[in-house]
All heavy atoms as a GROMACS GRO file, in nm:
protein
  580
    1MET      N    1  -0.744  -8.274   5.648
    1MET     CA    2  -0.829  -8.194   5.566
    1MET      C    3  -0.822  -8.053   5.618
    1MET      O    4  -0.816  -8.027   5.740
    1MET     CB    5  -0.971  -8.244   5.578
    1MET     CG    6  -1.075  -8.170   5.496
    1MET     SD    7  -1.061  -8.198   5.322
    1MET     CE    8  -1.118  -8.362   5.309
    2SER      N    9  -0.818  -7.956   5.530
    2SER     CA   10  -0.816  -7.814   5.565
    2SER      C   11  -0.933  -7.745   5.494
    2SER      O   12  -0.960  -7.768   5.380
    2SER     CB   13  -0.685  -7.751   5.522
    2SER     OG   14  -0.686  -7.611   5.552
    3THR      N   15  -0.998  -7.653   5.568
    3THR     CA   16  -1.110  -7.577   5.514
    3THR      C   17  -1.070  -7.428   5.506
    3THR      O   18  -1.154  -7.353   5.468
    3THR     CB   19  -1.234  -7.592   5.597
    3THR    OG1   20  -1.204  -7.550   5.733
    3THR    CG2   21  -1.283  -7.735   5.592
    4ASP      N   22  -0.946  -7.393   5.538
    4ASP     CA   23  -0.904  -7.255   5.544
    4ASP      C   24  -0.773  -7.231   5.464
    4ASP      O   25  -0.684  -7.151   5.509
    4ASP     CB   26  -0.885  -7.206   5.689
    4ASP     CG   27  -0.782  -7.284   5.768
    4ASP    OD1   28  -0.718  -7.372   5.705
    4ASP    OD2   29  -0.772  -7.265   5.892
    5GLY      N   30  -0.762  -7.298   5.353
    5GLY     CA   31  -0.647  -7.278   5.263
    5GLY      C   32  -0.514  -7.338   5.315
    5GLY      O   33  -0.411  -7.302   5.263
    6GLY      N   34  -0.525  -7.424   5.409
    6GLY     CA   35  -0.399  -7.491   5.458
    6GLY      C   36  -0.344  -7.438   5.585
    6GLY      O   37  -0.240  -7.486   5.630
    7ALA      N   38  -0.410  -7.332   5.642
    7ALA     CA   39  -0.362  -7.271   5.766
    7ALA      C   40  -0.370  -7.372   5.881
    7ALA      O   41  -0.287  -7.378   5.972
    7ALA     CB   42  -0.435  -7.143   5.798
    8ASN      N   43  -0.479  -7.445   5.881
    8ASN     CA   44  -0.507  -7.547   5.984
    8ASN      C   45  -0.543  -7.678   5.919
    8ASN      O   46  -0.618  -7.678   5.821
    8ASN     CB   47  -0.613  -7.499   6.078
    8ASN     CG   48  -0.578  -7.374   6.154
    8ASN    OD1   49  -0.498  -7.377   6.244
    8ASN    ND2   50  -0.639  -7.261   6.115
    9TRP      N   51  -0.508  -7.788   5.984
    9TRP     CA   52  -0.543  -7.921   5.929
    9TRP      C   53  -0.607  -8.003   6.037
    9TRP      O   54  -0.569  -7.998   6.153
    9TRP     CB   55  -0.414  -7.985   5.882
    9TRP     CG   56  -0.356  -7.930   5.765
    9TRP    CD1   57  -0.264  -7.831   5.759
    9TRP    CD2   58  -0.382  -7.960   5.627
    9TRP    NE1   59  -0.232  -7.793   5.630
    9TRP    CE2   60  -0.307  -7.876   5.546
    9TRP    CE3   61  -0.469  -8.054   5.565
    9TRP    CZ2   62  -0.308  -7.879   5.410
    9TRP    CZ3   63  -0.470  -8.055   5.426
    9TRP    CH2   64  -0.392  -7.968   5.352
   10ARG      N   65  -0.714  -8.076   5.997
   10ARG     CA   66  -0.784  -8.172   6.089
   10ARG      C   67  -0.779  -8.311   6.026
   10ARG      O   68  -0.785  -8.328   5.909
   10ARG     CB   69  -0.926  -8.122   6.110
   10ARG     CG   70  -0.930  -7.994   6.190
   10ARG     CD   71  -1.067  -7.945   6.223
   10ARG     NE   72  -1.173  -8.040   6.232
   10ARG     CZ   73  -1.294  -8.015   6.198
   10ARG    NH1   74  -1.330  -7.896   6.158
   10ARG    NH2   75  -1.389  -8.110   6.203
   11GLN      N   76  -0.770  -8.417   6.114
   11GLN     CA   77  -0.768  -8.550   6.063
   11GLN      C   78  -0.908  -8.595   6.025
   11GLN      O   79  -1.007  -8.575   6.088
   11GLN     CB   80  -0.716  -8.642   6.176
   11GLN     CG   81  -0.692  -8.783   6.128
   11GLN     CD   82  -0.617  -8.861   6.224
   11GLN    OE1   83  -0.551  -8.810   6.317
   11GLN    NE2   84  -0.619  -8.990   6.212
   12ALA      N   85  -0.912  -8.665   5.908
   12ALA     CA   86  -1.034  -8.723   5.855
   12ALA      C   87  -1.058  -8.859   5.926
   12ALA      O   88  -0.972  -8.914   5.981
   12ALA     CB   89  -1.025  -8.746   5.706
   13ARG      N   90  -1.181  -8.906   5.923
   13ARG     CA   91  -1.218  -9.034   5.981
   13ARG      C   92  -1.199  -9.146   5.871
   13ARG      O   93  -1.247  -9.131   5.762
   13ARG     CB   94  -1.364  -9.028   6.021
   13ARG     CG   95  -1.407  -9.149   6.099
   13ARG     CD   96  -1.553  -9.138   6.142
   13ARG     NE   97  -1.581  -9.002   6.201
   13ARG     CZ   98  -1.704  -8.948   6.196
   13ARG    NH1   99  -1.807  -9.005   6.139
   13ARG    NH2  100  -1.718  -8.826   6.247
   14THR      N  101  -1.116  -9.246   5.905
   14THR     CA  102  -1.094  -9.350   5.808
   14THR      C  103  -1.192  -9.460   5.826
   14THR      O  104  -1.253  -9.481   5.929
   14THR     CB  105  -0.949  -9.397   5.824
   14THR    OG1  106  -0.935  -9.454   5.955
   14THR    CG2  107  -0.844  -9.294   5.800
   15HIS      N  108  -1.201  -9.538   5.713
   15HIS     CA  109  -1.295  -9.652   5.706
   15HIS      C  110  -1.219  -9.778   5.676
   15HIS      O  111  -1.162  -9.789   5.569
   15HIS     CB  112  -1.405  -9.632   5.597
   15HIS     CG  113  -1.500  -9.520   5.635
   15HIS    ND1  114  -1.608  -9.539   5.720
   15HIS    CD2  115  -1.503  -9.396   5.602
   15HIS    CE1  116  -1.673  -9.428   5.733
   15HIS    NE2  117  -1.610  -9.340   5.663
   16GLY      N  118  -1.216  -9.869   5.764
   16GLY     CA  119  -1.150 -10.003   5.743
   16GLY      C  120  -0.998  -9.992   5.749
   16GLY      O  121  -0.944  -9.886   5.757
   17PRO      N  122  -0.939 -10.105   5.744
   17PRO     CA  123  -0.791 -10.108   5.754
   17PRO      C  124  -0.724 -10.075   5.623
   17PRO      O  125  -0.775 -10.098   5.522
   17PRO     CB  126  -0.764 -10.258   5.790
   17PRO     CG  127  -0.876 -10.328   5.731
   17PRO     CD  128  -0.998 -10.238   5.741
   18GLY      N  129  -0.611 -10.012   5.632
   18GLY     CA  130  -0.542  -9.977   5.508
   18GLY      C  131  -0.452 -10.098   5.470
   18GLY      O  132  -0.429 -10.188   5.548
   19ARG      N  133  -0.410 -10.098   5.345
   19ARG     CA  134  -0.322 -10.194   5.293
   19ARG      C  135  -0.191 -10.125   5.256
   19ARG      O  136  -0.185 -10.012   5.213
   19ARG     CB  137  -0.378 -10.260   5.166
   19ARG     CG  138  -0.504 -10.332   5.192
   19ARG     CD  139  -0.549 -10.401   5.064
   19ARG     NE  140  -0.686 -10.453   5.082
   19ARG     CZ  141  -0.770 -10.482   4.983
   19ARG    NH1  142  -0.732 -10.458   4.861
   19ARG    NH2  143  -0.888 -10.525   5.014
   20PRO      N  144  -0.078 -10.194   5.278
   20PRO     CA  145   0.050 -10.138   5.242
   20PRO      C  146   0.056 -10.085   5.098
   20PRO      O  147   0.029 -10.162   5.005
   20PRO     CB  148   0.155 -10.250   5.266
   20PRO     CG  149   0.083 -10.342   5.365
   20PRO     CD  150  -0.060 -10.335   5.333
   21GLY      N  151   0.081  -9.958   5.080
   21GLY     CA  152   0.091  -9.902   4.950
   21GLY      C  153  -0.040  -9.881   4.884
   21GLY      O  154  -0.051  -9.844   4.758
   22GLY      N  155  -0.151  -9.901   4.955
   22GLY     CA  156  -0.285  -9.886   4.894
   22GLY      C  157  -0.359  -9.765   4.940
   22GLY      O  158  -0.324  -9.692   5.027
   23TRP      N  159  -0.480  -9.747   4.877
   23TRP     CA  160  -0.569  -9.637   4.911
   23TRP      C  161  -0.648  -9.669   5.042
   23TRP      O  162  -0.667  -9.788   5.072
   23TRP     CB  163  -0.666  -9.612   4.796
   23TRP     CG  164  -0.599  -9.562   4.677
   23TRP    CD1  165  -0.551  -9.635   4.570
   23TRP    CD2  166  -0.571  -9.427   4.644
   23TRP    NE1  167  -0.491  -9.552   4.476
   23TRP    CE2  168  -0.510  -9.423   4.517
   23TRP    CE3  169  -0.597  -9.306   4.705
   23TRP    CZ2  170  -0.470  -9.307   4.458
   23TRP    CZ3  171  -0.560  -9.184   4.644
   23TRP    CH2  172  -0.496  -9.187   4.516
   24LEU      N  173  -0.700  -9.567   5.104
   24LEU     CA  174  -0.782  -9.582   5.224
   24LEU      C  175  -0.900  -9.495   5.213
   24LEU      O  176  -0.889  -9.372   5.188
   24LEU     CB  177  -0.697  -9.548   5.349
   24LEU     CG  178  -0.771  -9.562   5.481
   24LEU    CD1  179  -0.805  -9.700   5.513
   24LEU    CD2  180  -0.673  -9.510   5.590
   25ARG      N  181  -1.018  -9.550   5.235
   25ARG     CA  182  -1.141  -9.466   5.231
   25ARG      C  183  -1.149  -9.375   5.360
   25ARG      O  184  -1.111  -9.420   5.463
   25ARG     CB  185  -1.265  -9.552   5.222
   25ARG     CG  186  -1.278  -9.622   5.087
   25ARG     CD  187  -1.408  -9.707   5.078
   25ARG     NE  188  -1.520  -9.624   5.114
   25ARG     CZ  189  -1.629  -9.672   5.169
   25ARG    NH1  190  -1.648  -9.800   5.194
   25ARG    NH2  191  -1.732  -9.593   5.196
   26TRP      N  192  -1.202  -9.256   5.343
   26TRP     CA  193  -1.211  -9.168   5.457
   26TRP      C  194  -1.327  -9.074   5.433
   26TRP      O  195  -1.388  -9.062   5.328
   26TRP     CB  196  -1.082  -9.086   5.474
   26TRP     CG  197  -1.042  -9.009   5.348
   26TRP    CD1  198  -0.962  -9.051   5.248
   26TRP    CD2  199  -1.081  -8.876   5.315
   26TRP    NE1  200  -0.950  -8.956   5.151
   26TRP    CE2  201  -1.021  -8.845   5.190
   26TRP    CE3  202  -1.159  -8.778   5.372
   26TRP    CZ2  203  -1.034  -8.724   5.127
   26TRP    CZ3  204  -1.182  -8.658   5.306
   26TRP    CH2  205  -1.119  -8.629   5.184
   27GLU      N  206  -1.364  -9.006   5.540
   27GLU     CA  207  -1.473  -8.902   5.536
   27GLU      C  208  -1.433  -8.789   5.631
   27GLU      O  209  -1.354  -8.805   5.722
   27GLU     CB  210  -1.611  -8.958   5.574
   27GLU     CG  211  -1.625  -8.998   5.721
   27GLU     CD  212  -1.761  -9.049   5.755
   27GLU    OE1  213  -1.854  -9.036   5.675
   27GLU    OE2  214  -1.774  -9.096   5.866
   28PHE      N  215  -1.492  -8.675   5.604
   28PHE     CA  216  -1.465  -8.558   5.681
   28PHE      C  217  -1.591  -8.476   5.702
   28PHE      O  218  -1.634  -8.399   5.618
   28PHE     CB  219  -1.360  -8.462   5.608
   28PHE     CG  220  -1.321  -8.345   5.685
   28PHE    CD1  221  -1.229  -8.356   5.789
   28PHE    CD2  222  -1.367  -8.220   5.652
   28PHE    CE1  223  -1.199  -8.248   5.866
   28PHE    CE2  224  -1.328  -8.104   5.724
   28PHE     CZ  225  -1.238  -8.121   5.827
   29PRO      N  226  -1.663  -8.507   5.813
   29PRO     CA  227  -1.792  -8.435   5.840
   29PRO      C  228  -1.759  -8.286   5.858
   29PRO      O  229  -1.666  -8.249   5.931
   29PRO     CB  230  -1.836  -8.496   5.971
   29PRO     CG  231  -1.767  -8.625   5.981
   29PRO     CD  232  -1.637  -8.603   5.917
   30ARG      N  233  -1.839  -8.201   5.796
   30ARG     CA  234  -1.815  -8.057   5.802
   30ARG      C  235  -1.947  -7.982   5.788
   30ARG      O  236  -2.038  -8.021   5.718
   30ARG     CB  237  -1.726  -8.016   5.682
   30ARG     CG  238  -1.704  -7.866   5.687
   30ARG     CD  239  -1.596  -7.830   5.581
   30ARG     NE  240  -1.567  -7.688   5.594
   30ARG     CZ  241  -1.621  -7.594   5.517
   30ARG    NH1  242  -1.701  -7.628   5.420
   30ARG    NH2  243  -1.590  -7.468   5.538
   31HIS      N  244  -1.961  -7.877   5.865
   31HIS     CA  245  -2.071  -7.787   5.859
   31HIS      C  246  -2.022  -7.656   5.800
   31HIS      O  247  -1.957  -7.578   5.873
   31HIS     CB  248  -2.129  -7.766   5.995
   31HIS     CG  249  -2.180  -7.893   6.061
   31HIS    ND1  250  -2.297  -7.957   6.021
   31HIS    CD2  251  -2.128  -7.972   6.156
   31HIS    CE1  252  -2.312  -8.071   6.088
   31HIS    NE2  253  -2.209  -8.082   6.173
   32PRO      N  254  -2.049  -7.630   5.670
   32PRO     CA  255  -1.996  -7.510   5.609
   32PRO      C  256  -2.047  -7.381   5.670
   32PRO      O  257  -2.156  -7.378   5.728
   32PRO     CB  258  -2.034  -7.522   5.466
   32PRO     CG  259  -2.135  -7.633   5.462
   32PRO     CD  260  -2.124  -7.711   5.584
   33ASP      N  261  -1.972  -7.276   5.655
   33ASP     CA  262  -2.009  -7.147   5.706
   33ASP      C  263  -2.126  -7.075   5.630
   33ASP      O  264  -2.189  -6.988   5.677
   33ASP     CB  265  -1.888  -7.055   5.706
   33ASP     CG  266  -1.772  -7.106   5.788
   33ASP    OD1  267  -1.806  -7.175   5.893
   33ASP    OD2  268  -1.661  -7.075   5.758
   34GLY      N  269  -2.145  -7.117   5.508
   34GLY     CA  270  -2.249  -7.055   5.423
   34GLY      C  271  -2.257  -7.130   5.292
   34GLY      O  272  -2.185  -7.227   5.262
   35THR      N  273  -2.347  -7.084   5.203
   35THR     CA  274  -2.373  -7.139   5.079
   35THR      C  275  -2.266  -7.087   4.978
   35THR      O  276  -2.194  -6.991   5.005
   35THR     CB  277  -2.512  -7.115   5.023
   35THR    OG1  278  -2.527  -6.971   5.017
   35THR    CG2  279  -2.614  -7.169   5.116
   36GLY      N  280  -2.258  -7.149   4.864
   36GLY     CA  281  -2.165  -7.108   4.756
   36GLY      C  282  -2.047  -7.200   4.746
   36GLY      O  283  -2.043  -7.313   4.799
   37PRO      N  284  -1.947  -7.159   4.667
   37PRO     CA  285  -1.827  -7.244   4.646
   37PRO      C  286  -1.735  -7.239   4.766
   37PRO      O  287  -1.718  -7.140   4.838
   37PRO     CB  288  -1.764  -7.176   4.526
   37PRO     CG  289  -1.803  -7.031   4.532
   37PRO     CD  290  -1.945  -7.032   4.593
   38HIS      N  291  -1.679  -7.355   4.795
   38HIS     CA  292  -1.580  -7.379   4.900
   38HIS      C  293  -1.470  -7.469   4.844
   38HIS      O  294  -1.491  -7.551   4.758
   38HIS     CB  295  -1.643  -7.446   5.021
   38HIS     CG  296  -1.752  -7.366   5.086
   38HIS    ND1  297  -1.730  -7.292   5.198
   38HIS    CD2  298  -1.879  -7.356   5.061
   38HIS    CE1  299  -1.839  -7.233   5.232
   38HIS    NE2  300  -1.935  -7.272   5.152
   39THR      N  301  -1.350  -7.450   4.892
   39THR     CA  302  -1.238  -7.536   4.855
   39THR      C  303  -1.183  -7.605   4.973
   39THR      O  304  -1.151  -7.544   5.075
   39THR     CB  305  -1.123  -7.454   4.787
   39THR    OG1  306  -1.178  -7.388   4.674
   39THR    CG2  307  -1.016  -7.542   4.742
   40LEU      N  308  -1.181  -7.733   4.965
   40LEU     CA  309  -1.126  -7.820   5.072
   40LEU      C  310  -0.984  -7.867   5.027
   40LEU      O  311  -0.959  -7.883   4.905
   40LEU     CB  312  -1.211  -7.939   5.091
   40LEU     CG  313  -1.357  -7.912   5.121
   40LEU    CD1  314  -1.434  -8.046   5.138
   40LEU    CD2  315  -1.373  -7.833   5.253
   41LEU      N  316  -0.892  -7.883   5.117
   41LEU     CA  317  -0.761  -7.930   5.089
   41LEU      C  318  -0.747  -8.070   5.158
   41LEU      O  319  -0.776  -8.080   5.272
   41LEU     CB  320  -0.653  -7.839   5.135
   41LEU     CG  321  -0.612  -7.722   5.046
   41LEU    CD1  322  -0.732  -7.626   5.038
   41LEU    CD2  323  -0.493  -7.654   5.095
   42ALA      N  324  -0.705  -8.165   5.080
   42ALA     CA  325  -0.685  -8.303   5.134
   42ALA      C  326  -0.544  -8.348   5.110
   42ALA      O  327  -0.491  -8.330   4.998
   42ALA     CB  328  -0.784  -8.398   5.069
   43ARG      N  329  -0.482  -8.399   5.213
   43ARG     CA  330  -0.349  -8.456   5.194
   43ARG      C  331  -0.335  -8.589   5.276
   43ARG      O  332  -0.407  -8.606   5.369
   43ARG     CB  333  -0.238  -8.357   5.240
   43ARG     CG  334  -0.244  -8.327   5.391
   43ARG     CD  335  -0.137  -8.227   5.426
   43ARG     NE  336  -0.140  -8.204   5.568
   43ARG     CZ  337  -0.065  -8.117   5.637
   43ARG    NH1  338   0.014  -8.038   5.567
   43ARG    NH2  339  -0.071  -8.103   5.768
   44ALA      N  340  -0.236  -8.669   5.240
   44ALA     CA  341  -0.217  -8.794   5.309
   44ALA      C  342  -0.092  -8.798   5.392
   44ALA      O  343   0.000  -8.727   5.352
   44ALA     CB  344  -0.215  -8.908   5.199
   45THR      N  345  -0.092  -8.876   5.497
   45THR     CA  346   0.026  -8.899   5.571
   45THR      C  347   0.048  -9.048   5.578
   45THR      O  348  -0.042  -9.125   5.611
   45THR     CB  349   0.010  -8.844   5.715
   45THR    OG1  350  -0.016  -8.706   5.704
   45THR    CG2  351   0.136  -8.869   5.796
   46ASP      N  352   0.174  -9.097   5.542
   46ASP     CA  353   0.199  -9.237   5.544
   46ASP      C  354   0.238  -9.291   5.675
   46ASP      O  355   0.243  -9.211   5.777
   46ASP     CB  356   0.304  -9.273   5.432
   46ASP     CG  357   0.438  -9.222   5.465
   46ASP    OD1  358   0.473  -9.184   5.576
   46ASP    OD2  359   0.522  -9.219   5.367
   47THR      N  360   0.266  -9.419   5.684
   47THR     CA  361   0.295  -9.486   5.815
   47THR      C  362   0.425  -9.438   5.873
   47THR      O  363   0.448  -9.460   5.992
   47THR     CB  364   0.303  -9.638   5.800
   47THR    OG1  365   0.396  -9.673   5.697
   47THR    CG2  366   0.163  -9.690   5.758
   48THR      N  367   0.513  -9.373   5.793
   48THR     CA  368   0.638  -9.316   5.846
   48THR      C  369   0.621  -9.173   5.903
   48THR      O  370   0.716  -9.114   5.950
   48THR     CB  371   0.752  -9.326   5.746
   48THR    OG1  372   0.726  -9.230   5.641
   48THR    CG2  373   0.770  -9.462   5.696
   49GLY      N  374   0.503  -9.115   5.878
   49GLY     CA  375   0.478  -8.979   5.921
   49GLY      C  376   0.505  -8.872   5.814
   49GLY      O  377   0.495  -8.750   5.837
   50THR      N  378   0.540  -8.919   5.691
   50THR     CA  379   0.562  -8.827   5.579
   50THR      C  380   0.430  -8.779   5.523
   50THR      O  381   0.343  -8.854   5.489
   50THR     CB  382   0.648  -8.891   5.469
   50THR    OG1  383   0.769  -8.945   5.520
   50THR    CG2  384   0.666  -8.798   5.353
   51THR      N  385   0.418  -8.641   5.513
   51THR     CA  386   0.294  -8.585   5.468
   51THR      C  387   0.310  -8.528   5.330
   51THR      O  388   0.417  -8.470   5.299
   51THR     CB  389   0.245  -8.471   5.565
   51THR    OG1  390   0.225  -8.533   5.693
   51THR    CG2  391   0.117  -8.409   5.518
   52GLN      N  392   0.210  -8.532   5.241
   52GLN     CA  393   0.213  -8.478   5.108
   52GLN      C  394   0.237  -8.329   5.121
   52GLN      O  395   0.190  -8.261   5.212
   52GLN     CB  396   0.084  -8.503   5.037
   52GLN     CG  397   0.073  -8.648   4.991
   52GLN     CD  398  -0.067  -8.672   4.926
   52GLN    OE1  399  -0.168  -8.649   4.990
   52GLN    NE2  400  -0.066  -8.717   4.803
   53ASN      N  401   0.298  -8.276   5.019
   53ASN     CA  402   0.330  -8.135   5.015
   53ASN      C  403   0.234  -8.059   4.923
   53ASN      O  404   0.136  -8.117   4.876
   53ASN     CB  405   0.473  -8.108   4.971
   53ASN     CG  406   0.502  -8.170   4.829
   53ASN    OD1  407   0.410  -8.169   4.749
   53ASN    ND2  408   0.618  -8.212   4.810
   54THR      N  409   0.257  -7.932   4.902
   54THR     CA  410   0.168  -7.854   4.821
   54THR      C  411   0.227  -7.830   4.679
   54THR      O  412   0.226  -7.728   4.625
   54THR     CB  413   0.140  -7.720   4.880
   54THR    OG1  414   0.266  -7.658   4.913
   54THR    CG2  415   0.057  -7.733   5.010
   55ALA      N  416   0.292  -7.938   4.625
   55ALA     CA  417   0.351  -7.930   4.488
   55ALA      C  418   0.244  -7.889   4.386
   55ALA      O  419   0.128  -7.921   4.404
   55ALA     CB  420   0.419  -8.060   4.455
   56ARG      N  421   0.294  -7.835   4.277
   56ARG     CA  422   0.199  -7.801   4.163
   56ARG      C  423   0.141  -7.929   4.106
   56ARG      O  424   0.207  -8.032   4.104
   56ARG     CB  425   0.272  -7.729   4.058
   56ARG     CG  426   0.316  -7.586   4.109
   56ARG     CD  427   0.368  -7.505   3.995
   56ARG     NE  428   0.495  -7.567   3.949
   56ARG     CZ  429   0.553  -7.542   3.829
   56ARG    NH1  430   0.500  -7.457   3.750
   56ARG    NH2  431   0.663  -7.606   3.794
   57TYR      N  432   0.021  -7.917   4.054
   57TYR     CA  433  -0.047  -8.028   3.985
   57TYR      C  434   0.030  -8.072   3.867
   57TYR      O  435   0.077  -7.994   3.784
   57TYR     CB  436  -0.189  -7.985   3.945
   57TYR     CG  437  -0.266  -8.093   3.884
   57TYR    CD1  438  -0.317  -8.200   3.962
   57TYR    CD2  439  -0.290  -8.098   3.749
   57TYR    CE1  440  -0.389  -8.300   3.906
   57TYR    CE2  441  -0.360  -8.202   3.694
   57TYR     CZ  442  -0.409  -8.298   3.772
   57TYR     OH  443  -0.480  -8.405   3.714
   58ASN      N  444   0.048  -8.203   3.854
   58ASN     CA  445   0.113  -8.263   3.740
   58ASN      C  446   0.010  -8.313   3.643
   58ASN      O  447  -0.062  -8.411   3.668
   58ASN     CB  448   0.199  -8.382   3.789
   58ASN     CG  449   0.272  -8.449   3.684
   58ASN    OD1  450   0.242  -8.431   3.562
   58ASN    ND2  451   0.369  -8.543   3.716
   59THR      N  452  -0.013  -8.242   3.526
   59THR     CA  453  -0.121  -8.272   3.439
   59THR      C  454  -0.118  -8.409   3.379
   59THR      O  455  -0.222  -8.462   3.340
   59THR     CB  456  -0.125  -8.162   3.325
   59THR    OG1  457  -0.001  -8.166   3.259
   59THR    CG2  458  -0.153  -8.027   3.376
   60LEU      N  459  -0.005  -8.475   3.370
   60LEU     CA  460   0.001  -8.608   3.320
   60LEU      C  461  -0.013  -8.715   3.429
   60LEU      O  462  -0.039  -8.833   3.396
   60LEU     CB  463   0.135  -8.634   3.241
   60LEU     CG  464   0.160  -8.538   3.121
   60LEU    CD1  465   0.300  -8.571   3.065
   60LEU    CD2  466   0.056  -8.563   3.018
   61GLY      N  467  -0.010  -8.674   3.547
   61GLY     CA  468  -0.035  -8.765   3.658
   61GLY      C  469   0.077  -8.851   3.699
   61GLY      O  470   0.064  -8.933   3.790
   62TYR      N  471   0.201  -8.833   3.638
   62TYR     CA  472   0.313  -8.909   3.677
   62TYR      C  473   0.372  -8.865   3.807
   62TYR      O  474   0.393  -8.746   3.835
   62TYR     CB  475   0.423  -8.896   3.566
   62TYR     CG  476   0.380  -8.955   3.439
   62TYR    CD1  477   0.366  -8.869   3.328
   62TYR    CD2  478   0.348  -9.093   3.426
   62TYR    CE1  479   0.324  -8.919   3.207
   62TYR    CE2  480   0.312  -9.142   3.302
   62TYR     CZ  481   0.298  -9.055   3.192
   62TYR     OH  482   0.259  -9.106   3.074
   63LEU      N  483   0.390  -8.958   3.903
   63LEU     CA  484   0.453  -8.931   4.036
   63LEU      C  485   0.380  -8.818   4.106
   63LEU      O  486   0.435  -8.736   4.172
   63LEU     CB  487   0.601  -8.900   4.016
   63LEU     CG  488   0.689  -9.003   3.954
   63LEU    CD1  489   0.827  -8.951   3.925
   63LEU    CD2  490   0.688  -9.135   4.031
   64PHE      N  491   0.244  -8.818   4.095
   64PHE     CA  492   0.161  -8.714   4.154
   64PHE      C  493   0.166  -8.732   4.306
   64PHE      O  494   0.138  -8.837   4.361
   64PHE     CB  495   0.014  -8.728   4.105
   64PHE     CG  496  -0.078  -8.628   4.174
   64PHE    CD1  497  -0.071  -8.497   4.123
   64PHE    CD2  498  -0.158  -8.666   4.275
   64PHE    CE1  499  -0.157  -8.401   4.187
   64PHE    CE2  500  -0.246  -8.567   4.326
   64PHE     CZ  501  -0.241  -8.439   4.281
   65ASP      N  502   0.203  -8.628   4.375
   65ASP     CA  503   0.216  -8.627   4.523
   65ASP      C  504   0.183  -8.491   4.578
   65ASP      O  505   0.259  -8.436   4.656
   65ASP     CB  506   0.356  -8.673   4.562
   65ASP     CG  507   0.361  -8.693   4.713
   65ASP    OD1  508   0.260  -8.730   4.775
   65ASP    OD2  509   0.468  -8.675   4.776
   66ALA      N  510   0.075  -8.430   4.537
   66ALA     CA  511   0.038  -8.299   4.584
   66ALA      C  512  -0.091  -8.306   4.664
   66ALA      O  513  -0.166  -8.398   4.656
   66ALA     CB  514   0.025  -8.206   4.461
   67VAL      N  515  -0.108  -8.196   4.737
   67VAL     CA  516  -0.228  -8.180   4.812
   67VAL      C  517  -0.346  -8.167   4.713
   67VAL      O  518  -0.335  -8.102   4.613
   67VAL     CB  519  -0.229  -8.050   4.898
   67VAL    CG1  520  -0.359  -8.020   4.962
   67VAL    CG2  521  -0.119  -8.073   5.013
   68VAL      N  522  -0.455  -8.237   4.735
   68VAL     CA  523  -0.570  -8.242   4.648
   68VAL      C  524  -0.668  -8.124   4.688
   68VAL      O  525  -0.695  -8.114   4.813
   68VAL     CB  526  -0.641  -8.374   4.642
   68VAL    CG1  527  -0.761  -8.373   4.557
   68VAL    CG2  528  -0.540  -8.487   4.597
   69ARG      N  529  -0.730  -8.050   4.597
   69ARG     CA  530  -0.816  -7.942   4.630
   69ARG      C  531  -0.950  -7.966   4.562
   69ARG      O  532  -0.984  -7.910   4.458
   69ARG     CB  533  -0.754  -7.812   4.578
   69ARG     CG  534  -0.626  -7.780   4.638
   69ARG     CD  535  -0.555  -7.659   4.572
   69ARG     NE  536  -0.425  -7.639   4.622
   69ARG     CZ  537  -0.396  -7.554   4.716
   69ARG    NH1  538  -0.492  -7.479   4.763
   69ARG    NH2  539  -0.276  -7.544   4.757
   70PRO      N  540  -1.036  -8.055   4.620
   70PRO     CA  541  -1.166  -8.081   4.558
   70PRO      C  542  -1.258  -7.960   4.580
   70PRO      O  543  -1.277  -7.916   4.691
   70PRO     CB  544  -1.211  -8.207   4.632
   70PRO     CG  545  -1.146  -8.203   4.766
   70PRO     CD  546  -1.010  -8.138   4.740
   71PRO      N  547  -1.317  -7.907   4.466
   71PRO     CA  548  -1.414  -7.798   4.479
   71PRO      C  549  -1.551  -7.853   4.531
   71PRO      O  550  -1.590  -7.962   4.493
   71PRO     CB  551  -1.426  -7.740   4.340
   71PRO     CG  552  -1.393  -7.860   4.254
   71PRO     CD  553  -1.294  -7.942   4.327
   72VAL      N  554  -1.611  -7.772   4.618
   72VAL     CA  555  -1.743  -7.816   4.667
   72VAL      C  556  -1.837  -7.693   4.663
   72VAL      O  557  -1.794  -7.581   4.685
   72VAL     CB  558  -1.731  -7.854   4.823
   72VAL    CG1  559  -1.862  -7.887   4.882
   72VAL    CG2  560  -1.638  -7.970   4.835
   73THR      N  561  -1.959  -7.717   4.618
   73THR     CA  562  -2.058  -7.608   4.614
   73THR      C  563  -2.167  -7.647   4.714
   73THR      O  564  -2.231  -7.758   4.706
   73THR     CB  565  -2.118  -7.596   4.475
   73THR    OG1  566  -2.012  -7.563   4.387
   73THR    CG2  567  -2.224  -7.483   4.472
   74VAL      N  568  -2.195  -7.558   4.805
   74VAL     CA  569  -2.301  -7.576   4.912
   74VAL      C  570  -2.426  -7.500   4.869
   74VAL      O  571  -2.410  -7.384   4.836
   74VAL     CB  572  -2.249  -7.532   5.047
   74VAL    CG1  573  -2.360  -7.547   5.149
   74VAL    CG2  574  -2.124  -7.608   5.085
   75SER      N  575  -2.536  -7.568   4.870
   75SER     CA  576  -2.664  -7.497   4.829
   75SER      C  577  -2.755  -7.490   4.944
   75SER      O  578  -2.742  -7.552   5.044
   75SER     CB  579  -2.724  -7.565   4.710
   75SER     OG  580  -2.743  -7.704   4.737
   0.00000   0.00000   0.00000
């Protein structure tokens, strides 16, 4: 997870065992610097060490393998 546009990355905390080729639940405790909009970057790394890249978003969702940027608003 990155909170600074991808300059630095920190590992999220995972929940439960992963399954081959499956999703894995995770969390990333964070104390934001202030209120307002923030953008987090989330990427996955597989068991071989391959990490998702910053490819452009594929609007149809086919073969999607890009860093996800969930918007967050802190109040």
